[in-house]
BALOBA-1460 file (C-alpha; in Angstrom, 3 decimals):
// residues 371
<rec num="1" residu="x" x="132.202" y="-50.271" z="11.639"/>
<rec num="2" residu="x" x="131.159" y="-50.329" z="8.007"/>
<rec num="3" residu="x" x="131.601" y="-53.811" z="6.765"/>
<rec num="4" residu="x" x="131.512" y="-52.734" z="3.124"/>
<rec num="5" residu="x" x="134.688" y="-50.576" z="3.461"/>
<rec num="6" residu="x" x="136.771" y="-53.197" z="5.367"/>
<rec num="7" residu="x" x="139.987" y="-54.243" z="3.551"/>
<rec num="8" residu="x" x="139.481" y="-57.915" z="4.265"/>
<rec num="9" residu="x" x="136.076" y="-57.992" z="2.682"/>
<rec num="10" residu="x" x="136.653" y="-55.511" z="-0.095"/>
<rec num="11" residu="x" x="137.155" y="-58.043" z="-2.936"/>
<rec num="12" residu="x" x="133.768" y="-59.699" z="-2.194"/>
<rec num="13" residu="x" x="131.779" y="-56.634" z="-1.397"/>
<rec num="14" residu="x" x="129.710" y="-56.947" z="-4.525"/>
<rec num="15" residu="x" x="129.058" y="-60.622" z="-3.863"/>
<rec num="16" residu="x" x="127.547" y="-59.968" z="-0.482"/>
<rec num="17" residu="x" x="125.660" y="-56.834" z="-1.289"/>
<rec num="18" residu="x" x="121.958" y="-57.134" z="-0.690"/>
<rec num="19" residu="x" x="119.530" y="-57.600" z="-3.643"/>
<rec num="20" residu="x" x="117.905" y="-54.235" z="-2.924"/>
<rec num="21" residu="x" x="119.380" y="-50.811" z="-2.266"/>
<rec num="22" residu="x" x="119.283" y="-51.147" z="1.552"/>
<rec num="23" residu="x" x="122.360" y="-51.453" z="3.778"/>
<rec num="24" residu="x" x="123.995" y="-54.879" z="4.611"/>
<rec num="25" residu="x" x="122.664" y="-56.329" z="7.810"/>
<rec num="26" residu="x" x="124.653" y="-58.010" z="10.533"/>
<rec num="27" residu="x" x="123.285" y="-61.495" z="9.799"/>
<rec num="28" residu="x" x="124.132" y="-61.178" z="6.096"/>
<rec num="29" residu="x" x="127.715" y="-60.166" z="6.959"/>
<rec num="30" residu="x" x="128.202" y="-63.075" z="9.403"/>
<rec num="31" residu="x" x="126.823" y="-65.562" z="6.784"/>
<rec num="32" residu="x" x="129.104" y="-64.212" z="4.049"/>
<rec num="33" residu="x" x="132.128" y="-64.477" z="6.341"/>
<rec num="34" residu="x" x="131.323" y="-68.115" z="7.259"/>
<rec num="35" residu="x" x="130.967" y="-69.083" z="3.616"/>
<rec num="36" residu="x" x="134.268" y="-67.465" z="2.728"/>
<rec num="37" residu="x" x="136.114" y="-69.305" z="5.484"/>
<rec num="38" residu="x" x="134.785" y="-72.716" z="4.324"/>
<rec num="39" residu="x" x="135.500" y="-72.095" z="0.605"/>
<rec num="40" residu="x" x="131.877" y="-72.237" z="-0.530"/>
<rec num="41" residu="x" x="131.629" y="-71.484" z="-4.185"/>
<rec num="42" residu="x" x="128.231" y="-69.964" z="-3.865"/>
<rec num="43" residu="x" x="129.266" y="-67.419" z="-1.217"/>
<rec num="44" residu="x" x="127.329" y="-64.631" z="-2.864"/>
<rec num="45" residu="x" x="123.932" y="-66.329" z="-2.590"/>
<rec num="46" residu="x" x="121.806" y="-65.898" z="0.500"/>
<rec num="47" residu="x" x="119.162" y="-68.241" z="1.857"/>
<rec num="48" residu="x" x="115.467" y="-67.547" z="2.117"/>
<rec num="49" residu="x" x="115.804" y="-67.259" z="5.869"/>
<rec num="50" residu="x" x="118.474" y="-64.529" z="5.476"/>
<rec num="51" residu="x" x="116.484" y="-62.511" z="2.985"/>
<rec num="52" residu="x" x="114.287" y="-59.657" z="4.300"/>
<rec num="53" residu="x" x="110.560" y="-60.268" z="4.328"/>
<rec num="54" residu="x" x="109.908" y="-57.497" z="1.737"/>
<rec num="55" residu="x" x="112.250" y="-59.133" z="-0.860"/>
<rec num="56" residu="x" x="110.528" y="-62.551" z="-0.995"/>
<rec num="57" residu="x" x="107.678" y="-61.302" z="-3.186"/>
<rec num="58" residu="x" x="109.724" y="-59.857" z="-6.101"/>
<rec num="59" residu="x" x="111.885" y="-62.969" z="-6.274"/>
<rec num="60" residu="x" x="108.945" y="-65.398" z="-6.429"/>
<rec num="61" residu="x" x="107.329" y="-63.304" z="-9.245"/>
<rec num="62" residu="x" x="110.568" y="-63.273" z="-11.279"/>
<rec num="63" residu="x" x="110.862" y="-67.104" z="-10.914"/>
<rec num="64" residu="x" x="107.262" y="-67.571" z="-12.003"/>
<rec num="65" residu="x" x="107.821" y="-65.413" z="-15.137"/>
<rec num="66" residu="x" x="110.959" y="-67.262" z="-16.012"/>
<rec num="67" residu="x" x="109.112" y="-70.586" z="-15.714"/>
<rec num="68" residu="x" x="106.204" y="-69.357" z="-17.883"/>
<rec num="69" residu="x" x="108.510" y="-68.054" z="-20.608"/>
<rec num="70" residu="x" x="110.678" y="-71.232" z="-20.701"/>
<rec num="71" residu="x" x="107.701" y="-73.637" z="-20.860"/>
<rec num="72" residu="x" x="106.982" y="-74.788" z="-24.435"/>
<rec num="73" residu="x" x="103.655" y="-73.878" z="-25.788"/>
<rec num="74" residu="x" x="101.296" y="-76.712" z="-26.626"/>
<rec num="75" residu="x" x="100.107" y="-76.959" z="-30.238"/>
<rec num="76" residu="x" x="96.466" y="-76.236" z="-30.898"/>
<rec num="77" residu="x" x="94.227" y="-79.237" z="-30.715"/>
<rec num="78" residu="x" x="93.654" y="-80.643" z="-34.119"/>
<rec num="79" residu="x" x="90.032" y="-80.584" z="-35.352"/>
<rec num="80" residu="x" x="87.977" y="-83.704" z="-35.275"/>
<rec num="81" residu="x" x="88.568" y="-84.401" z="-39.006"/>
<rec num="82" residu="x" x="92.366" y="-84.077" z="-38.728"/>
<rec num="83" residu="x" x="93.078" y="-86.712" z="-36.058"/>
<rec num="84" residu="x" x="96.240" y="-88.691" z="-36.763"/>
<rec num="85" residu="x" x="95.856" y="-92.186" z="-38.102"/>
<rec num="86" residu="x" x="95.990" y="-95.082" z="-35.657"/>
<rec num="87" residu="x" x="93.624" y="-93.395" z="-33.083"/>
<rec num="88" residu="x" x="90.130" y="-94.810" z="-32.784"/>
<rec num="89" residu="x" x="86.981" y="-92.692" z="-32.320"/>
<rec num="90" residu="x" x="85.262" y="-93.070" z="-28.896"/>
<rec num="91" residu="x" x="81.775" y="-94.605" z="-29.312"/>
<rec num="92" residu="x" x="78.850" y="-92.636" z="-27.836"/>
<rec num="93" residu="x" x="76.779" y="-95.868" z="-27.117"/>
<rec num="94" residu="x" x="77.094" y="-97.150" z="-23.423"/>
<rec num="95" residu="x" x="78.227" y="-100.699" z="-22.775"/>
<rec num="96" residu="x" x="75.430" y="-103.260" z="-22.451"/>
<rec num="97" residu="x" x="74.795" y="-104.148" z="-18.834"/>
<rec num="98" residu="x" x="74.956" y="-107.881" z="-17.852"/>
<rec num="99" residu="x" x="71.620" y="-109.619" z="-17.462"/>
<rec num="100" residu="x" x="70.091" y="-109.914" z="-14.000"/>
<rec num="101" residu="x" x="69.634" y="-113.464" z="-12.799"/>
<rec num="102" residu="x" x="66.182" y="-114.274" z="-11.255"/>
<rec num="103" residu="x" x="66.053" y="-115.429" z="-7.686"/>
<rec num="104" residu="x" x="67.154" y="-119.058" z="-7.317"/>
<rec num="105" residu="x" x="64.201" y="-120.057" z="-5.125"/>
<rec num="106" residu="x" x="61.620" y="-119.183" z="-7.802"/>
<rec num="107" residu="x" x="59.943" y="-121.676" z="-10.025"/>
<rec num="108" residu="x" x="60.617" y="-122.082" z="-13.729"/>
<rec num="109" residu="x" x="57.496" y="-120.101" z="-14.717"/>
<rec num="110" residu="x" x="58.314" y="-117.316" z="-12.288"/>
<rec num="111" residu="x" x="61.828" y="-117.064" z="-13.686"/>
<rec num="112" residu="x" x="60.496" y="-116.753" z="-17.214"/>
<rec num="113" residu="x" x="58.131" y="-113.974" z="-16.180"/>
<rec num="114" residu="x" x="61.018" y="-112.212" z="-14.378"/>
<rec num="115" residu="x" x="63.067" y="-112.233" z="-17.667"/>
<rec num="116" residu="x" x="60.207" y="-110.440" z="-19.487"/>
<rec num="117" residu="x" x="60.118" y="-107.576" z="-17.000"/>
<rec num="118" residu="x" x="61.821" y="-104.246" z="-17.673"/>
<rec num="119" residu="x" x="65.390" y="-103.926" z="-16.360"/>
<rec num="120" residu="x" x="64.558" y="-101.325" z="-13.662"/>
<rec num="121" residu="x" x="61.741" y="-103.577" z="-12.402"/>
<rec num="122" residu="x" x="64.115" y="-106.538" z="-12.404"/>
<rec num="123" residu="x" x="66.614" y="-104.639" z="-10.356"/>
<rec num="124" residu="x" x="63.937" y="-103.635" z="-7.867"/>
<rec num="125" residu="x" x="62.562" y="-107.129" z="-7.546"/>
<rec num="126" residu="x" x="65.961" y="-108.749" z="-7.266"/>
<rec num="127" residu="x" x="67.011" y="-106.253" z="-4.539"/>
<rec num="128" residu="x" x="63.767" y="-106.916" z="-2.628"/>
<rec num="129" residu="x" x="64.340" y="-110.651" z="-2.842"/>
<rec num="130" residu="x" x="67.951" y="-110.320" z="-1.625"/>
<rec num="131" residu="x" x="66.758" y="-108.179" z="1.289"/>
<rec num="132" residu="x" x="64.021" y="-110.700" z="2.153"/>
<rec num="133" residu="x" x="66.425" y="-113.671" z="2.025"/>
<rec num="134" residu="x" x="68.907" y="-111.774" z="4.243"/>
<rec num="135" residu="x" x="66.186" y="-111.017" z="6.721"/>
<rec num="136" residu="x" x="65.000" y="-114.647" z="6.700"/>
<rec num="137" residu="x" x="68.536" y="-115.924" z="7.261"/>
<rec num="138" residu="x" x="69.033" y="-113.428" z="10.096"/>
<rec num="139" residu="x" x="65.783" y="-114.619" z="11.732"/>
<rec num="140" residu="x" x="66.799" y="-118.264" z="11.312"/>
<rec num="141" residu="x" x="70.170" y="-117.535" z="12.919"/>
<rec num="142" residu="x" x="68.509" y="-115.782" z="15.827"/>
<rec num="143" residu="x" x="66.054" y="-118.682" z="16.358"/>
<rec num="144" residu="x" x="68.959" y="-121.169" z="16.180"/>
<rec num="145" residu="x" x="70.827" y="-119.203" z="18.826"/>
<rec num="146" residu="x" x="67.736" y="-118.970" z="20.961"/>
<rec num="147" residu="x" x="67.151" y="-122.680" z="20.674"/>
<rec num="148" residu="x" x="70.784" y="-123.343" z="21.772"/>
<rec num="149" residu="x" x="70.319" y="-121.120" z="24.800"/>
<rec num="150" residu="x" x="66.929" y="-122.779" z="25.576"/>
<rec num="151" residu="x" x="68.399" y="-126.284" z="25.169"/>
<rec num="152" residu="x" x="71.258" y="-125.366" z="27.577"/>
<rec num="153" residu="x" x="68.808" y="-123.961" z="30.088"/>
<rec num="154" residu="x" x="66.566" y="-126.975" z="29.810"/>
<rec num="155" residu="x" x="69.544" y="-129.286" z="30.298"/>
<rec num="156" residu="x" x="70.539" y="-127.430" z="33.510"/>
<rec num="157" residu="x" x="66.913" y="-127.448" z="34.784"/>
<rec num="158" residu="x" x="66.639" y="-131.240" z="34.021"/>
<rec num="159" residu="x" x="69.924" y="-131.953" z="35.867"/>
<rec num="160" residu="x" x="68.670" y="-129.920" z="38.888"/>
<rec num="161" residu="x" x="65.322" y="-131.754" z="38.863"/>
<rec num="162" residu="x" x="67.041" y="-135.116" z="38.760"/>
<rec num="163" residu="x" x="69.283" y="-134.219" z="41.569"/>
<rec num="164" residu="x" x="66.326" y="-133.011" z="43.676"/>
<rec num="165" residu="x" x="64.265" y="-136.092" z="42.921"/>
<rec num="166" residu="x" x="67.185" y="-138.321" z="43.932"/>
<rec num="167" residu="x" x="67.812" y="-136.378" z="47.150"/>
<rec num="168" residu="x" x="64.137" y="-136.224" z="48.140"/>
<rec num="169" residu="x" x="63.886" y="-139.777" z="49.550"/>
<rec num="170" residu="x" x="67.046" y="-139.327" z="51.560"/>
<rec num="171" residu="x" x="65.688" y="-136.084" z="52.965"/>
<rec num="172" residu="x" x="62.404" y="-137.755" z="53.926"/>
<rec num="173" residu="x" x="64.181" y="-140.578" z="55.653"/>
<rec num="174" residu="x" x="66.398" y="-138.176" z="57.567"/>
<rec num="175" residu="x" x="63.362" y="-136.170" z="58.799"/>
<rec num="176" residu="x" x="61.609" y="-139.321" z="59.897"/>
<rec num="177" residu="x" x="64.661" y="-140.529" z="61.823"/>
<rec num="178" residu="x" x="65.060" y="-137.108" z="63.516"/>
<rec num="179" residu="x" x="61.380" y="-137.052" z="64.503"/>
<rec num="180" residu="x" x="61.534" y="-140.606" z="65.776"/>
<rec num="181" residu="x" x="64.591" y="-139.859" z="67.920"/>
<rec num="182" residu="x" x="63.332" y="-136.483" z="69.355"/>
<rec num="183" residu="x" x="59.757" y="-137.671" z="69.929"/>
<rec num="184" residu="x" x="60.240" y="-141.357" z="70.726"/>
<rec num="185" residu="x" x="57.745" y="-141.165" z="73.589"/>
<rec num="186" residu="x" x="54.923" y="-139.865" z="71.327"/>
<rec num="187" residu="x" x="53.337" y="-142.921" z="69.768"/>
<rec num="188" residu="x" x="49.554" y="-142.790" z="70.200"/>
<rec num="189" residu="x" x="46.909" y="-140.017" z="70.069"/>
<rec num="190" residu="x" x="46.868" y="-139.998" z="73.856"/>
<rec num="191" residu="x" x="50.569" y="-139.259" z="73.894"/>
<rec num="192" residu="x" x="49.959" y="-136.395" z="71.478"/>
<rec num="193" residu="x" x="47.149" y="-135.008" z="73.621"/>
<rec num="194" residu="x" x="49.235" y="-135.328" z="76.826"/>
<rec num="195" residu="x" x="52.196" y="-133.580" z="75.067"/>
<rec num="196" residu="x" x="49.921" y="-130.653" z="74.066"/>
<rec num="197" residu="x" x="48.724" y="-130.216" z="77.643"/>
<rec num="198" residu="x" x="51.976" y="-130.661" z="79.517"/>
<rec num="199" residu="x" x="54.577" y="-129.181" z="77.172"/>
<rec num="200" residu="x" x="53.070" y="-126.843" z="74.576"/>
<rec num="201" residu="x" x="56.399" y="-125.674" z="73.129"/>
<rec num="202" residu="x" x="57.524" y="-129.241" z="72.518"/>
<rec num="203" residu="x" x="54.092" y="-129.989" z="70.988"/>
<rec num="204" residu="x" x="54.592" y="-127.112" z="68.544"/>
<rec num="205" residu="x" x="57.965" y="-128.588" z="67.444"/>
<rec num="206" residu="x" x="56.368" y="-132.052" z="67.069"/>
<rec num="207" residu="x" x="53.553" y="-130.665" z="65.023"/>
<rec num="208" residu="x" x="55.984" y="-128.713" z="62.754"/>
<rec num="209" residu="x" x="58.004" y="-131.893" z="62.214"/>
<rec num="210" residu="x" x="54.975" y="-133.930" z="61.314"/>
<rec num="211" residu="x" x="53.773" y="-131.280" z="58.833"/>
<rec num="212" residu="x" x="57.167" y="-131.171" z="57.143"/>
<rec num="213" residu="x" x="57.314" y="-134.939" z="56.874"/>
<rec num="214" residu="x" x="53.765" y="-135.013" z="55.397"/>
<rec num="215" residu="x" x="54.656" y="-132.316" z="52.853"/>
<rec num="216" residu="x" x="57.843" y="-134.101" z="51.691"/>
<rec num="217" residu="x" x="55.903" y="-137.374" z="51.513"/>
<rec num="218" residu="x" x="53.176" y="-135.834" z="49.367"/>
<rec num="219" residu="x" x="55.769" y="-134.210" z="47.075"/>
<rec num="220" residu="x" x="57.638" y="-137.543" z="46.604"/>
<rec num="221" residu="x" x="54.400" y="-139.319" z="45.699"/>
<rec num="222" residu="x" x="53.569" y="-136.601" z="43.145"/>
<rec num="223" residu="x" x="57.017" y="-136.973" z="41.585"/>
<rec num="224" residu="x" x="56.561" y="-140.735" z="41.408"/>
<rec num="225" residu="x" x="53.192" y="-140.434" z="39.665"/>
<rec num="226" residu="x" x="54.626" y="-137.903" z="37.226"/>
<rec num="227" residu="x" x="57.548" y="-140.132" z="36.408"/>
<rec num="228" residu="x" x="55.168" y="-143.062" z="35.774"/>
<rec num="229" residu="x" x="52.962" y="-140.916" z="33.529"/>
<rec num="230" residu="x" x="55.977" y="-139.717" z="31.511"/>
<rec num="231" residu="x" x="57.311" y="-143.278" z="31.144"/>
<rec num="232" residu="x" x="53.891" y="-144.405" z="29.922"/>
<rec num="233" residu="x" x="53.828" y="-141.655" z="27.364"/>
<rec num="234" residu="x" x="57.346" y="-142.558" z="26.115"/>
<rec num="235" residu="x" x="56.396" y="-146.245" z="25.953"/>
<rec num="236" residu="x" x="53.267" y="-145.432" z="23.898"/>
<rec num="237" residu="x" x="55.214" y="-143.309" z="21.433"/>
<rec num="238" residu="x" x="57.907" y="-145.985" z="21.149"/>
<rec num="239" residu="x" x="55.272" y="-148.715" z="20.648"/>
<rec num="240" residu="x" x="53.627" y="-146.730" z="17.841"/>
<rec num="241" residu="x" x="57.022" y="-146.470" z="16.096"/>
<rec num="242" residu="x" x="57.587" y="-150.265" z="16.430"/>
<rec num="243" residu="x" x="54.066" y="-151.033" z="15.087"/>
<rec num="244" residu="x" x="54.744" y="-148.754" z="12.068"/>
<rec num="245" residu="x" x="58.063" y="-150.536" z="11.373"/>
<rec num="246" residu="x" x="56.349" y="-153.969" z="11.560"/>
<rec num="247" residu="x" x="53.512" y="-152.950" z="9.252"/>
<rec num="248" residu="x" x="56.037" y="-151.434" z="6.778"/>
<rec num="249" residu="x" x="57.455" y="-154.946" z="6.362"/>
<rec num="250" residu="x" x="54.045" y="-156.545" z="5.786"/>
<rec num="251" residu="x" x="51.811" y="-154.166" z="3.714"/>
<rec num="252" residu="x" x="49.054" y="-156.684" z="3.546"/>
<rec num="253" residu="x" x="48.375" y="-156.193" z="7.254"/>
<rec num="254" residu="x" x="47.342" y="-152.606" z="6.702"/>
<rec num="255" residu="x" x="44.149" y="-153.813" z="5.019"/>
<rec num="256" residu="x" x="41.167" y="-154.083" z="7.442"/>
<rec num="257" residu="x" x="40.242" y="-157.741" z="6.769"/>
<rec num="258" residu="x" x="43.770" y="-159.153" z="6.449"/>
<rec num="259" residu="x" x="45.020" y="-157.214" z="9.394"/>
<rec num="260" residu="x" x="42.277" y="-158.360" z="11.735"/>
<rec num="261" residu="x" x="42.743" y="-161.936" z="10.607"/>
<rec num="262" residu="x" x="46.485" y="-161.791" z="11.094"/>
<rec num="263" residu="x" x="46.105" y="-160.396" z="14.594"/>
<rec num="264" residu="x" x="43.570" y="-163.133" z="15.452"/>
<rec num="265" residu="x" x="45.981" y="-165.787" z="14.073"/>
<rec num="266" residu="x" x="48.783" y="-164.469" z="16.227"/>
<rec num="267" residu="x" x="46.640" y="-164.342" z="19.359"/>
<rec num="268" residu="x" x="45.331" y="-167.819" z="18.751"/>
<rec num="269" residu="x" x="48.881" y="-169.152" z="18.272"/>
<rec num="270" residu="x" x="50.093" y="-167.545" z="21.515"/>
<rec num="271" residu="x" x="47.179" y="-168.798" z="23.587"/>
<rec num="272" residu="x" x="46.471" y="-172.202" z="22.068"/>
<rec num="273" residu="x" x="49.902" y="-173.294" z="20.894"/>
<rec num="274" residu="x" x="52.437" y="-171.336" z="23.001"/>
<rec num="275" residu="x" x="50.356" y="-171.627" z="26.127"/>
<rec num="276" residu="x" x="50.100" y="-167.936" z="27.121"/>
<rec num="277" residu="x" x="47.048" y="-167.372" z="29.359"/>
<rec num="278" residu="x" x="44.496" y="-165.112" z="27.622"/>
<rec num="279" residu="x" x="44.390" y="-162.807" z="30.644"/>
<rec num="280" residu="x" x="48.166" y="-162.138" z="30.330"/>
<rec num="281" residu="x" x="48.094" y="-161.496" z="26.654"/>
<rec num="282" residu="x" x="47.396" y="-157.728" z="27.047"/>
<rec num="283" residu="x" x="50.142" y="-157.372" z="29.674"/>
<rec num="284" residu="x" x="52.584" y="-159.262" z="27.424"/>
<rec num="285" residu="x" x="51.648" y="-157.030" z="24.521"/>
<rec num="286" residu="x" x="52.705" y="-153.874" z="26.473"/>
<rec num="287" residu="x" x="56.112" y="-155.218" z="27.333"/>
<rec num="288" residu="x" x="58.934" y="-153.566" z="25.426"/>
<rec num="289" residu="x" x="60.570" y="-156.896" z="24.484"/>
<rec num="290" residu="x" x="57.363" y="-158.305" z="23.002"/>
<rec num="291" residu="x" x="56.320" y="-155.018" z="21.323"/>
<rec num="292" residu="x" x="59.623" y="-154.694" z="19.474"/>
<rec num="293" residu="x" x="59.094" y="-154.880" z="15.748"/>
<rec num="294" residu="x" x="61.538" y="-157.758" z="15.437"/>
<rec num="295" residu="x" x="59.772" y="-159.854" z="18.030"/>
<rec num="296" residu="x" x="56.396" y="-159.108" z="16.352"/>
<rec num="297" residu="x" x="57.819" y="-160.526" z="13.124"/>
<rec num="298" residu="x" x="59.031" y="-163.657" z="14.886"/>
<rec num="299" residu="x" x="55.530" y="-164.264" z="16.318"/>
<rec num="300" residu="x" x="53.857" y="-163.548" z="13.009"/>
<rec num="301" residu="x" x="56.142" y="-165.942" z="11.127"/>
<rec num="302" residu="x" x="55.599" y="-168.616" z="13.778"/>
<rec num="303" residu="x" x="51.862" y="-168.197" z="13.573"/>
<rec num="304" residu="x" x="51.810" y="-168.400" z="9.759"/>
<rec num="305" residu="x" x="54.069" y="-171.482" z="9.742"/>
<rec num="306" residu="x" x="51.817" y="-173.236" z="12.222"/>
<rec num="307" residu="x" x="48.721" y="-172.413" z="10.281"/>
<rec num="308" residu="x" x="50.257" y="-173.713" z="7.068"/>
<rec num="309" residu="x" x="51.434" y="-176.923" z="8.757"/>
<rec num="310" residu="x" x="47.891" y="-177.544" z="10.119"/>
<rec num="311" residu="x" x="46.388" y="-176.943" z="6.718"/>
<rec num="312" residu="x" x="48.751" y="-179.406" z="5.082"/>
<rec num="313" residu="x" x="47.894" y="-182.104" z="7.594"/>
<rec num="314" residu="x" x="44.181" y="-181.779" z="6.979"/>
<rec num="315" residu="x" x="44.511" y="-181.827" z="3.195"/>
<rec num="316" residu="x" x="43.434" y="-185.116" z="1.354"/>
<rec num="317" residu="x" x="46.127" y="-186.806" z="-0.634"/>
<rec num="318" residu="x" x="45.524" y="-186.896" z="-4.384"/>
<rec num="319" residu="x" x="45.074" y="-190.406" z="-5.942"/>
<rec num="320" residu="x" x="48.236" y="-191.818" z="-7.669"/>
<rec num="321" residu="x" x="48.240" y="-194.075" z="-10.818"/>
<rec num="322" residu="x" x="49.085" y="-197.770" z="-10.248"/>
<rec num="323" residu="x" x="52.713" y="-198.971" z="-10.586"/>
<rec num="324" residu="x" x="53.449" y="-200.661" z="-13.940"/>
<rec num="325" residu="x" x="56.173" y="-203.206" z="-14.798"/>
<rec num="326" residu="x" x="59.070" y="-201.952" z="-16.858"/>
<rec num="327" residu="x" x="58.532" y="-202.546" z="-20.593"/>
<rec num="328" residu="x" x="54.739" y="-202.696" z="-20.421"/>
<rec num="329" residu="x" x="52.506" y="-199.959" z="-21.689"/>
<rec num="330" residu="x" x="50.724" y="-198.139" z="-18.848"/>
<rec num="331" residu="x" x="46.987" y="-198.766" z="-18.652"/>
<rec num="332" residu="x" x="44.689" y="-195.761" z="-19.120"/>
<rec num="333" residu="x" x="43.306" y="-194.713" z="-15.848"/>
<rec num="334" residu="x" x="39.597" y="-193.988" z="-15.755"/>
<rec num="335" residu="x" x="37.668" y="-191.829" z="-13.397"/>
<rec num="336" residu="x" x="35.905" y="-194.904" z="-11.943"/>
<rec num="337" residu="x" x="39.173" y="-196.546" z="-11.143"/>
<rec num="338" residu="x" x="40.511" y="-193.481" z="-9.354"/>
<rec num="339" residu="x" x="37.287" y="-193.232" z="-7.380"/>
<rec num="340" residu="x" x="37.440" y="-196.878" z="-6.371"/>
<rec num="341" residu="x" x="41.076" y="-196.574" z="-5.354"/>
<rec num="342" residu="x" x="40.275" y="-193.519" z="-3.169"/>
<rec num="343" residu="x" x="37.337" y="-195.234" z="-1.523"/>
<rec num="344" residu="x" x="39.447" y="-198.292" z="-0.761"/>
<rec num="345" residu="x" x="42.084" y="-196.081" z="0.992"/>
<rec num="346" residu="x" x="39.313" y="-194.315" z="2.826"/>
<rec num="347" residu="x" x="37.887" y="-197.594" z="4.010"/>
<rec num="348" residu="x" x="41.330" y="-198.777" z="5.138"/>
<rec num="349" residu="x" x="41.954" y="-195.547" z="7.124"/>
<rec num="350" residu="x" x="38.517" y="-195.408" z="8.739"/>
<rec num="351" residu="x" x="38.694" y="-195.532" z="12.528"/>
<rec num="352" residu="x" x="35.022" y="-195.731" z="13.522"/>
<rec num="353" residu="x" x="32.318" y="-198.185" z="12.563"/>
<rec num="354" residu="x" x="30.172" y="-195.462" z="11.020"/>
<rec num="355" residu="x" x="32.989" y="-194.347" z="8.767"/>
<rec num="356" residu="x" x="33.699" y="-197.937" z="7.715"/>
<rec num="357" residu="x" x="30.024" y="-198.577" z="6.851"/>
<rec num="358" residu="x" x="29.859" y="-195.384" z="4.806"/>
<rec num="359" residu="x" x="33.105" y="-196.099" z="2.989"/>
<rec num="360" residu="x" x="32.038" y="-199.668" z="2.256"/>
<rec num="361" residu="x" x="28.671" y="-198.578" z="0.802"/>
<rec num="362" residu="x" x="30.294" y="-195.981" z="-1.379"/>
<rec num="363" residu="x" x="32.871" y="-198.508" z="-2.595"/>
<rec num="364" residu="x" x="30.217" y="-201.039" z="-3.466"/>
<rec num="365" residu="x" x="28.288" y="-198.371" z="-5.401"/>
<rec num="366" residu="x" x="31.389" y="-197.318" z="-7.313"/>
<rec num="367" residu="x" x="32.240" y="-200.893" z="-8.297"/>
<rec num="368" residu="x" x="28.730" y="-201.411" z="-9.614"/>
<rec num="369" residu="x" x="28.925" y="-198.307" z="-11.641"/>
<rec num="370" residu="x" x="32.279" y="-199.399" z="-13.161"/>
<rec num="371" residu="x" x="30.937" y="-202.851" z="-14.072"/>
């Protein structure tokens, strides 16, 4: 059936006619009928999917020509001398680059020399310094991480060593008890020889047990000696720190003469006054309580106080002027009077006959000279 001659579609035959001169296809006829039934105002237009493949090219070219013709033409660019007012000319000079700061770790003179360098050299040096600092920081971080790992491993090893050292005496005691229980009849060398002759297999077990006990005993003794040596090293280091703290409080003791004299004074005070036996002085010096910087100061202060007290006791009292009555003018003291007064006091305080004779003779000579 020819759709174009049908009476129902006759009024719209021109609307649904194809764009070219070819006949109306079945799909175009169905689309036109559907648009008519739904009252579409644009029933005569066909979609791009309904158009034949050979019609798409001419339609796109016509649309492109229409767009080109309808687009307004741009005015020719004005020459450089006819630019409208209000617009600024672009400068040909580039913007000045900010200065490059010298490395912060450099000295003042090095920074001044850096500022005098050309800019490309400054950039190169600054980049090299940044790379070097980054590499140093990376190395420091790696060392810090390795130290953490090493510290953790050392802590684990130290804990395992302490556990083994604590368990070793118990292990030795257990082996000794087992050997004593299993070989209670073996006490002398004759028992050992008899055991080897009569029961070789039991003798082998006895010999293995004795060897194991001897090995554990030797290892325990080595651990004890090592612990004592480490304790001595720690005590020596601590004693050096305490001596340094004590000398920091009394700088005069760092001098050779004064320091030796002060040490001798302290030793003499401890042995002669405090009553410490001279043979025990070295042992006392190595005790932590006595070697403490605070205790050293206590002993030093005590020794100095005792020495000052002894010096004050041995000093001779200076002669005093005679007492005068109130209202009377004091008499002028002469050197002879003072000498006579001192000799009289010396004669009165003399305890031996020789001292009394000497004081009396000196007093008699002084009085003669004064007369």
